Backbone bond lengths (Angstrom), bond angles and torsions (degrees), N, CA, C in turn:
res aa  C-N    CA-C-N  psi(-1)  N-CA   C-N-CA  omega(-1)  CA-C   N-CA-C  phi
1 M - - - 1.451 - - 1.520 111.05 -
2 I 1.321 117.79 -36.95 1.458 120.85 179.00 1.524 109.98 -67.42
3 S 1.326 118.08 -40.69 1.464 120.03 -179.97 1.529 111.17 -65.30
4 F 1.344 117.18 -33.00 1.463 119.62 176.41 1.527 109.83 -62.91
5 A 1.334 116.32 -44.45 1.468 120.38 179.42 1.520 110.07 -62.77
6 K 1.336 117.67 -41.39 1.462 120.73 178.83 1.527 110.35 -64.73
7 D 1.327 117.29 -41.01 1.463 120.41 178.71 1.522 111.18 -63.68
8 R 1.331 116.04 -41.33 1.464 119.80 179.29 1.517 110.03 -63.72
9 W 1.340 117.55 -44.87 1.465 120.42 178.96 1.523 110.67 -65.53
10 A 1.325 117.04 -37.30 1.467 120.23 178.25 1.522 110.34 -61.90
11 G 1.336 116.87 -38.84 1.462 120.30 177.76 1.517 112.22 -66.46
12 L 1.332 116.70 -41.12 1.465 120.77 178.22 1.524 111.53 -67.37
13 I 1.327 116.20 -39.42 1.463 120.06 178.36 1.525 110.28 -66.87
14 G 1.318 116.75 -39.66 1.467 120.20 176.25 1.524 111.43 -62.74
15 L 1.323 116.25 -41.25 1.463 120.47 176.78 1.531 110.40 -63.14
16 A 1.327 116.77 -42.74 1.469 120.75 178.19 1.526 110.32 -59.92
17 H 1.328 117.28 -43.48 1.472 121.07 177.76 1.528 110.69 -58.91
18 K 1.318 116.80 -44.76 1.474 120.29 -178.59 1.528 111.64 -66.13
19 V 1.325 117.05 -44.47 1.466 120.44 -179.23 1.526 110.24 -64.96
20 I 1.330 117.04 -43.99 1.467 120.96 -178.93 1.524 110.79 -65.63
21 T 1.319 117.78 -40.31 1.467 120.64 177.68 1.525 110.84 -65.68
22 A 1.321 117.44 -43.30 1.463 120.81 177.78 1.522 110.69 -62.76
23 W 1.326 117.16 -39.35 1.465 121.24 179.93 1.533 110.67 -64.40
24 A 1.326 116.96 -39.96 1.468 120.30 176.91 1.531 110.71 -64.47
25 L 1.320 116.82 -39.01 1.472 119.84 176.97 1.525 111.28 -64.60
26 I 1.326 116.49 -37.50 1.469 120.00 175.40 1.532 109.34 -62.19
27 G 1.328 116.83 -41.39 1.461 120.37 175.89 1.521 111.49 -59.40
28 G 1.326 116.87 -39.02 1.461 120.23 176.42 1.517 112.03 -64.56
29 L 1.331 116.36 -39.69 1.470 119.68 176.96 1.521 111.66 -64.93
30 V 1.332 116.81 -37.37 1.464 120.34 176.64 1.529 109.45 -60.87
31 L 1.323 116.93 -42.44 1.465 119.77 178.14 1.521 111.93 -63.92
32 V 1.319 117.71 -38.64 1.464 120.84 177.49 1.528 110.09 -62.12
33 V 1.322 116.89 -43.11 1.466 120.62 178.09 1.529 110.57 -62.50
34 V 1.315 117.03 -41.71 1.470 120.71 177.88 1.531 110.37 -60.74
35 V 1.308 116.92 -43.83 1.466 120.85 178.90 1.527 110.22 -62.83
36 L 1.320 117.30 -43.38 1.468 120.32 179.80 1.532 111.59 -64.31
37 I 1.321 117.04 -40.36 1.466 120.33 177.57 1.530 110.19 -62.52
38 N 1.329 116.15 -43.79 1.461 119.70 179.65 1.522 111.81 -66.99
39 A 1.319 116.96 -39.67 1.471 119.88 177.84 1.524 110.43 -63.50
40 Y 1.318 116.18 -43.74 1.457 120.08 177.82 1.525 110.48 -60.89
41 S 1.341 116.08 -45.66 1.461 120.33 -178.18 1.528 111.34 -62.09
42 I 1.297 117.01 -41.85 1.470 120.79 179.23 1.521 110.70 -65.65
43 L 1.333 115.67 -47.38 1.481 119.16 -179.55 1.523 111.35 -65.82
44 A 1.326 117.48 -42.92 1.466 120.14 179.56 1.521 110.64 -65.52
45 G 1.318 117.39 -35.82 1.455 120.40 177.42 1.515 111.91 -68.24
46 A 1.323 116.56 -37.86 1.470 120.59 -178.10 1.526 111.75 -77.61
47 I 1.320 117.48 -37.65 1.465 120.77 -173.22 1.528 111.96 -88.03
48 I 1.323 117.23 -49.60 1.473 119.44 -174.88 1.530 112.74 -115.98
49 N 1.338 116.49 9.20 1.456 122.49 177.87 1.531 112.71 56.80
50 K 1.337 115.97 36.22 1.466 120.64 178.50 1.532 108.64 -141.93
51 P 1.358 116.75 82.34 1.468 118.82 179.30 1.525 111.41 -69.71
52 F 1.306 115.08 165.75 1.463 122.43 178.53 1.529 108.54 -66.87
53 P 1.325 118.85 119.58 1.467 119.70 -179.67 1.531 110.89 -70.47
54 G 1.315 115.95 133.78 1.460 120.33 177.68 1.510 114.64 78.78
55 D 1.331 116.92 16.41 1.464 118.40 -178.67 1.526 112.01 -60.86
56 F 1.324 117.46 -34.58 1.469 119.53 179.56 1.525 111.40 -69.23
57 E 1.331 117.81 -30.76 1.463 120.30 176.22 1.527 110.45 -65.11
58 L 1.324 115.46 -44.96 1.466 119.66 178.14 1.524 111.07 -66.51
59 T 1.339 116.00 -35.25 1.463 119.91 177.97 1.520 110.32 -64.39
60 E 1.323 117.20 -46.75 1.470 120.48 179.17 1.526 111.48 -58.51
61 M 1.313 115.91 -49.29 1.466 119.60 -177.82 1.531 111.04 -67.70
62 G 1.331 116.14 -43.59 1.460 119.92 -177.34 1.513 112.98 -64.93
63 V 1.320 117.33 -43.96 1.469 120.18 -179.91 1.526 110.47 -67.01
64 A 1.323 117.34 -39.51 1.465 119.85 177.32 1.529 111.00 -62.76
65 I 1.317 116.54 -44.70 1.464 120.37 179.12 1.525 110.11 -62.37
66 A 1.332 116.98 -46.07 1.467 120.60 -179.56 1.523 111.43 -61.44
67 A 1.327 117.08 -43.45 1.467 120.05 179.92 1.530 110.67 -60.49
68 F 1.322 116.94 -42.61 1.460 119.77 177.63 1.528 111.08 -65.87
69 C 1.333 117.55 -35.75 1.470 120.79 178.84 1.523 111.94 -63.01
70 F 1.329 117.02 -30.07 1.462 120.65 -177.77 1.529 113.02 -81.30
71 L 1.313 118.66 -21.99 1.466 121.16 -175.68 1.533 113.99 -56.65
72 P 1.341 119.49 -49.07 1.466 118.28 -179.22 1.532 112.55 -63.16
73 Y 1.329 116.47 -37.83 1.465 119.75 -179.98 1.529 110.86 -65.82
74 C 1.329 115.75 -41.36 1.467 119.35 178.07 1.523 110.80 -62.07
75 Q 1.331 117.29 -40.21 1.459 120.58 178.01 1.523 110.64 -64.84
76 L 1.319 116.24 -45.49 1.463 120.95 -175.94 1.524 111.91 -67.96
77 S 1.319 116.85 -36.59 1.468 119.83 -176.72 1.525 113.06 -92.97
78 G 1.328 117.27 0.64 1.465 120.06 179.79 1.518 112.57 71.64
79 A 1.321 116.87 27.58 1.465 121.04 -176.31 1.527 112.76 -100.74
80 N 1.317 117.40 16.47 1.454 119.39 176.73 1.520 110.08 -71.81
81 V 1.306 115.75 162.90 1.456 121.13 178.24 1.522 108.62 -66.23
82 T 1.324 115.61 136.36 1.455 119.94 178.40 1.525 109.45 -124.01
83 A 1.306 115.56 156.57 1.458 121.52 176.55 1.520 107.70 -105.01
84 D 1.320 116.25 94.82 1.463 121.17 -175.87 1.521 113.13 -64.67
85 I 1.316 116.83 -16.71 1.460 119.50 179.07 1.530 111.15 -60.96
86 F 1.334 116.95 -28.11 1.465 120.78 179.47 1.522 112.26 -82.48
87 T 1.308 117.41 -20.98 1.464 119.41 -171.52 1.526 113.85 -110.58
88 T 1.326 119.49 -5.87 1.465 120.07 -175.02 1.522 112.56 -60.83
89 K 1.326 117.10 -38.64 1.465 119.62 -178.53 1.520 112.67 -107.45
90 A 1.321 116.47 7.14 1.463 120.56 -179.12 1.522 110.49 -84.72
91 G 1.312 115.41 148.88 1.450 121.04 176.84 1.520 111.09 -81.12
92 P 1.333 116.93 173.68 1.467 120.55 -178.31 1.532 113.69 -60.73
93 T 1.327 117.26 -35.91 1.458 119.45 179.76 1.522 110.62 -68.29
94 A 1.323 116.88 -42.53 1.466 120.66 179.20 1.530 110.54 -64.32
95 I 1.318 117.19 -40.64 1.463 121.09 178.59 1.532 109.91 -64.30
96 A 1.330 116.30 -42.95 1.467 120.27 178.99 1.524 110.67 -63.04
97 L 1.330 117.19 -40.86 1.467 120.16 177.82 1.527 111.21 -64.55
98 M 1.339 117.15 -40.25 1.465 119.90 177.23 1.524 111.54 -64.18
99 N 1.336 116.70 -36.62 1.467 120.18 177.47 1.529 111.62 -66.18
100 V 1.326 116.79 -39.79 1.468 120.36 176.34 1.524 109.56 -64.89
101 L 1.332 116.74 -43.61 1.466 120.60 177.94 1.528 110.73 -61.02
102 A 1.328 117.22 -41.57 1.469 120.52 178.36 1.525 111.11 -62.93
103 S 1.323 117.21 -37.86 1.471 120.05 176.66 1.520 111.27 -66.20
104 M 1.315 116.44 -38.41 1.465 119.84 177.73 1.533 110.79 -65.57
105 V 1.321 116.39 -39.79 1.466 120.22 176.27 1.529 109.44 -62.64
106 A 1.332 117.12 -40.73 1.470 120.88 178.52 1.530 111.04 -63.38
107 I 1.320 117.36 -35.57 1.474 120.78 177.06 1.531 110.10 -63.91
108 V 1.316 116.46 -47.55 1.466 120.55 179.77 1.532 110.18 -64.92
109 F 1.323 115.98 -46.57 1.467 121.95 -178.96 1.527 111.21 -59.13
110 S 1.323 116.78 -47.01 1.464 119.54 -178.34 1.530 111.39 -69.10
111 T 1.317 117.73 -33.96 1.466 120.63 177.43 1.525 110.40 -64.04
112 V 1.326 116.83 -45.20 1.469 120.71 178.02 1.530 110.10 -64.13
113 L 1.330 116.93 -42.05 1.466 119.94 179.03 1.526 112.53 -63.68
114 I 1.323 117.25 -38.96 1.474 119.97 177.11 1.520 109.62 -59.43
115 W 1.309 115.75 -46.29 1.463 120.89 -179.84 1.525 111.08 -61.47
116 R 1.333 117.30 -53.22 1.459 120.81 -174.33 1.532 112.05 -70.49
117 M 1.324 117.87 -38.34 1.464 119.52 178.73 1.527 110.90 -71.78
118 G 1.320 117.05 -29.02 1.459 119.97 173.80 1.525 110.95 -64.38
119 V 1.326 115.67 -41.68 1.466 120.39 176.24 1.527 109.75 -64.53
120 G 1.338 116.69 -44.18 1.463 120.47 178.59 1.517 112.16 -61.64
121 L 1.325 116.56 -41.10 1.467 120.63 178.07 1.523 110.59 -60.64
122 S 1.321 116.92 -46.50 1.464 118.62 -178.94 1.529 111.04 -65.15
123 D 1.332 117.85 -35.41 1.464 120.47 176.51 1.525 111.52 -64.87
124 Y 1.332 117.13 -45.00 1.466 119.89 179.84 1.528 111.85 -65.03
125 I 1.324 116.43 -35.00 1.469 119.12 176.06 1.527 110.16 -67.63
126 E 1.336 115.92 -43.85 1.469 120.12 -177.71 1.526 112.16 -65.05
127 Y 1.335 117.18 -43.15 1.463 120.09 -173.89 1.525 113.58 -93.47
128 E 1.317 117.73 -2.76 1.465 123.96 172.02 1.539 113.73 51.88
129 E 1.334 116.96 47.22 1.463 120.29 177.39 1.528 109.44 -75.33
130 M 1.328 116.07 136.56 1.466 122.34 -175.78 1.531 110.24 -122.82
131 T 1.325 115.66 161.16 1.460 119.45 172.10 1.527 108.60 -71.29
132 G 1.319 116.26 157.95 1.462 121.04 -172.33 1.513 115.95 -71.13
133 I 1.312 118.29 -38.39 1.463 120.50 -173.59 1.524 112.31 -99.05
134 L 1.316 116.73 -50.71 1.465 120.66 -175.06 1.531 113.19 -89.82
135 S 1.300 117.23 -8.05 1.477 122.84 -178.75 1.530 112.66 55.05
136 I 1.313 115.65 43.75 1.469 121.58 175.74 1.525 107.16 -87.09
137 P 1.325 117.96 128.79 1.468 119.22 176.79 1.537 110.45 -60.42
138 L 1.334 116.65 130.83 1.462 120.35 -177.86 1.523 112.51 -64.49
139 W 1.327 117.35 -25.99 1.454 119.08 -178.30 1.527 112.26 -66.56
140 W 1.319 117.80 -18.89 1.459 119.70 179.01 1.526 111.11 -58.33
141 A 1.309 118.01 -35.99 1.468 120.82 179.50 1.531 111.53 -73.72
142 F 1.313 117.30 -23.57 1.467 120.41 -178.72 1.526 112.02 -71.14
143 V 1.308 117.73 -31.47 1.467 120.31 -175.56 1.537 111.39 -62.96
144 P 1.348 119.31 -55.37 1.466 117.34 177.31 1.527 113.22 -66.29
145 A 1.330 117.85 -30.50 1.462 119.92 177.63 1.531 110.35 -66.46
146 L 1.305 116.92 -42.04 1.460 120.61 178.98 1.534 110.82 -66.17
147 F 1.323 116.76 -40.99 1.466 119.97 175.79 1.532 110.30 -61.52
148 S 1.323 116.40 -39.06 1.467 120.70 177.56 1.520 111.54 -61.59
149 I 1.315 116.62 -40.28 1.464 120.35 -179.85 1.530 110.66 -68.96
150 V 1.323 117.29 -35.41 1.467 119.77 174.44 1.532 109.59 -62.95
151 L 1.332 116.14 -42.93 1.468 119.36 176.76 1.526 111.39 -65.74
152 L 1.336 117.38 -33.66 1.466 120.55 175.52 1.524 110.23 -62.53
153 L 1.318 117.26 -41.29 1.466 120.53 176.78 1.523 110.60 -61.15
154 V 1.325 116.90 -44.96 1.470 120.76 177.81 1.531 110.05 -60.32
155 A 1.331 116.75 -46.24 1.463 120.94 -179.75 1.525 111.18 -62.58
156 A 1.323 117.04 -39.84 1.463 120.22 179.68 1.526 111.31 -66.36
157 I 1.328 116.73 -38.62 1.467 120.13 177.50 1.526 110.11 -65.70
158 V 1.328 116.25 -43.41 1.469 120.39 179.20 1.524 110.61 -62.49
159 T 1.333 117.04 -47.14 1.470 119.02 -178.26 1.522 111.37 -67.91
160 C 1.317 117.13 -36.41 1.471 119.52 178.27 1.526 110.26 -63.38
161 A 1.325 116.03 -45.53 1.469 119.57 178.78 1.523 111.23 -64.58
162 D 1.330 116.01 -41.10 1.466 120.50 -179.22 1.526 111.43 -67.35
163 L 1.317 116.53 -44.25 1.465 120.48 -177.86 1.522 112.62 -72.31
164 S 1.323 117.15 -27.90 1.463 119.22 -179.15 1.530 112.56 -87.95
165 S 1.322 118.52 -9.50 1.472 120.44 -178.17 1.529 113.31 -61.72
166 P 1.336 121.68 -36.51 1.467 118.30 176.30 1.532 112.80 -62.35
167 F 1.328 116.88 -33.21 1.462 119.69 178.42 1.522 110.98 -69.62
168 K 1.328 116.55 -35.29 1.464 120.78 178.43 1.528 110.20 -67.06
169 S 1.346 116.31 -42.01 1.468 118.72 -179.27 1.531 110.77 -69.63
170 Q 1.354 117.65 -33.22 1.469 119.95 177.67 1.531 110.25 -67.11
171 S 1.333 116.57 -43.24 1.465 119.02 -178.36 1.532 111.40 -69.59
172 S 1.330 117.98 -33.87 1.453 119.68 178.88 1.520 111.26 -75.43
173 G 1.331 117.71 -26.70 1.459 121.35 177.91 1.509 111.73 -75.68
174 Q 1.339 117.90 -23.87 1.457 120.98 -178.27 1.521 111.46 -83.90
175 S 1.317 119.84 -20.42 1.456 119.99 -177.14 1.487 113.53 -82.29
């Protein structure tokens, strides 16, 4: 019965890895589109004196969406920014404990962000704020960002469980 539960969790964790990786790739595609829009706008402005109207609005939204898309992948792959000053003289156990603590902070951080960005999304939908030139509703950028934060929470839970498993096996081996 325990192995069935482990197999089920392994399948869910594998699915989470695939979804988070695909989401990061989508973020990369968004950045490529932003670059192409900017390249077109620059070339059209230089050649025919007619740049793409609202290109900076799309750039702002696209880069923000892409950055949020990368957050869960960075958490899952351990590619977040680290402060090596704390770990240069630390042993492997201390480093592992700091990594577990960082995952726990990411869980709390992402939970608060889900709550606050959910409130922000509902406000932007209610008050119908738009961009100045293209009249794109600002809440459109909140939807993928909020989904990214949900995936960040999933990634933080997965990494916390994964990073804390050696401590669980050590404590169970000592009893």
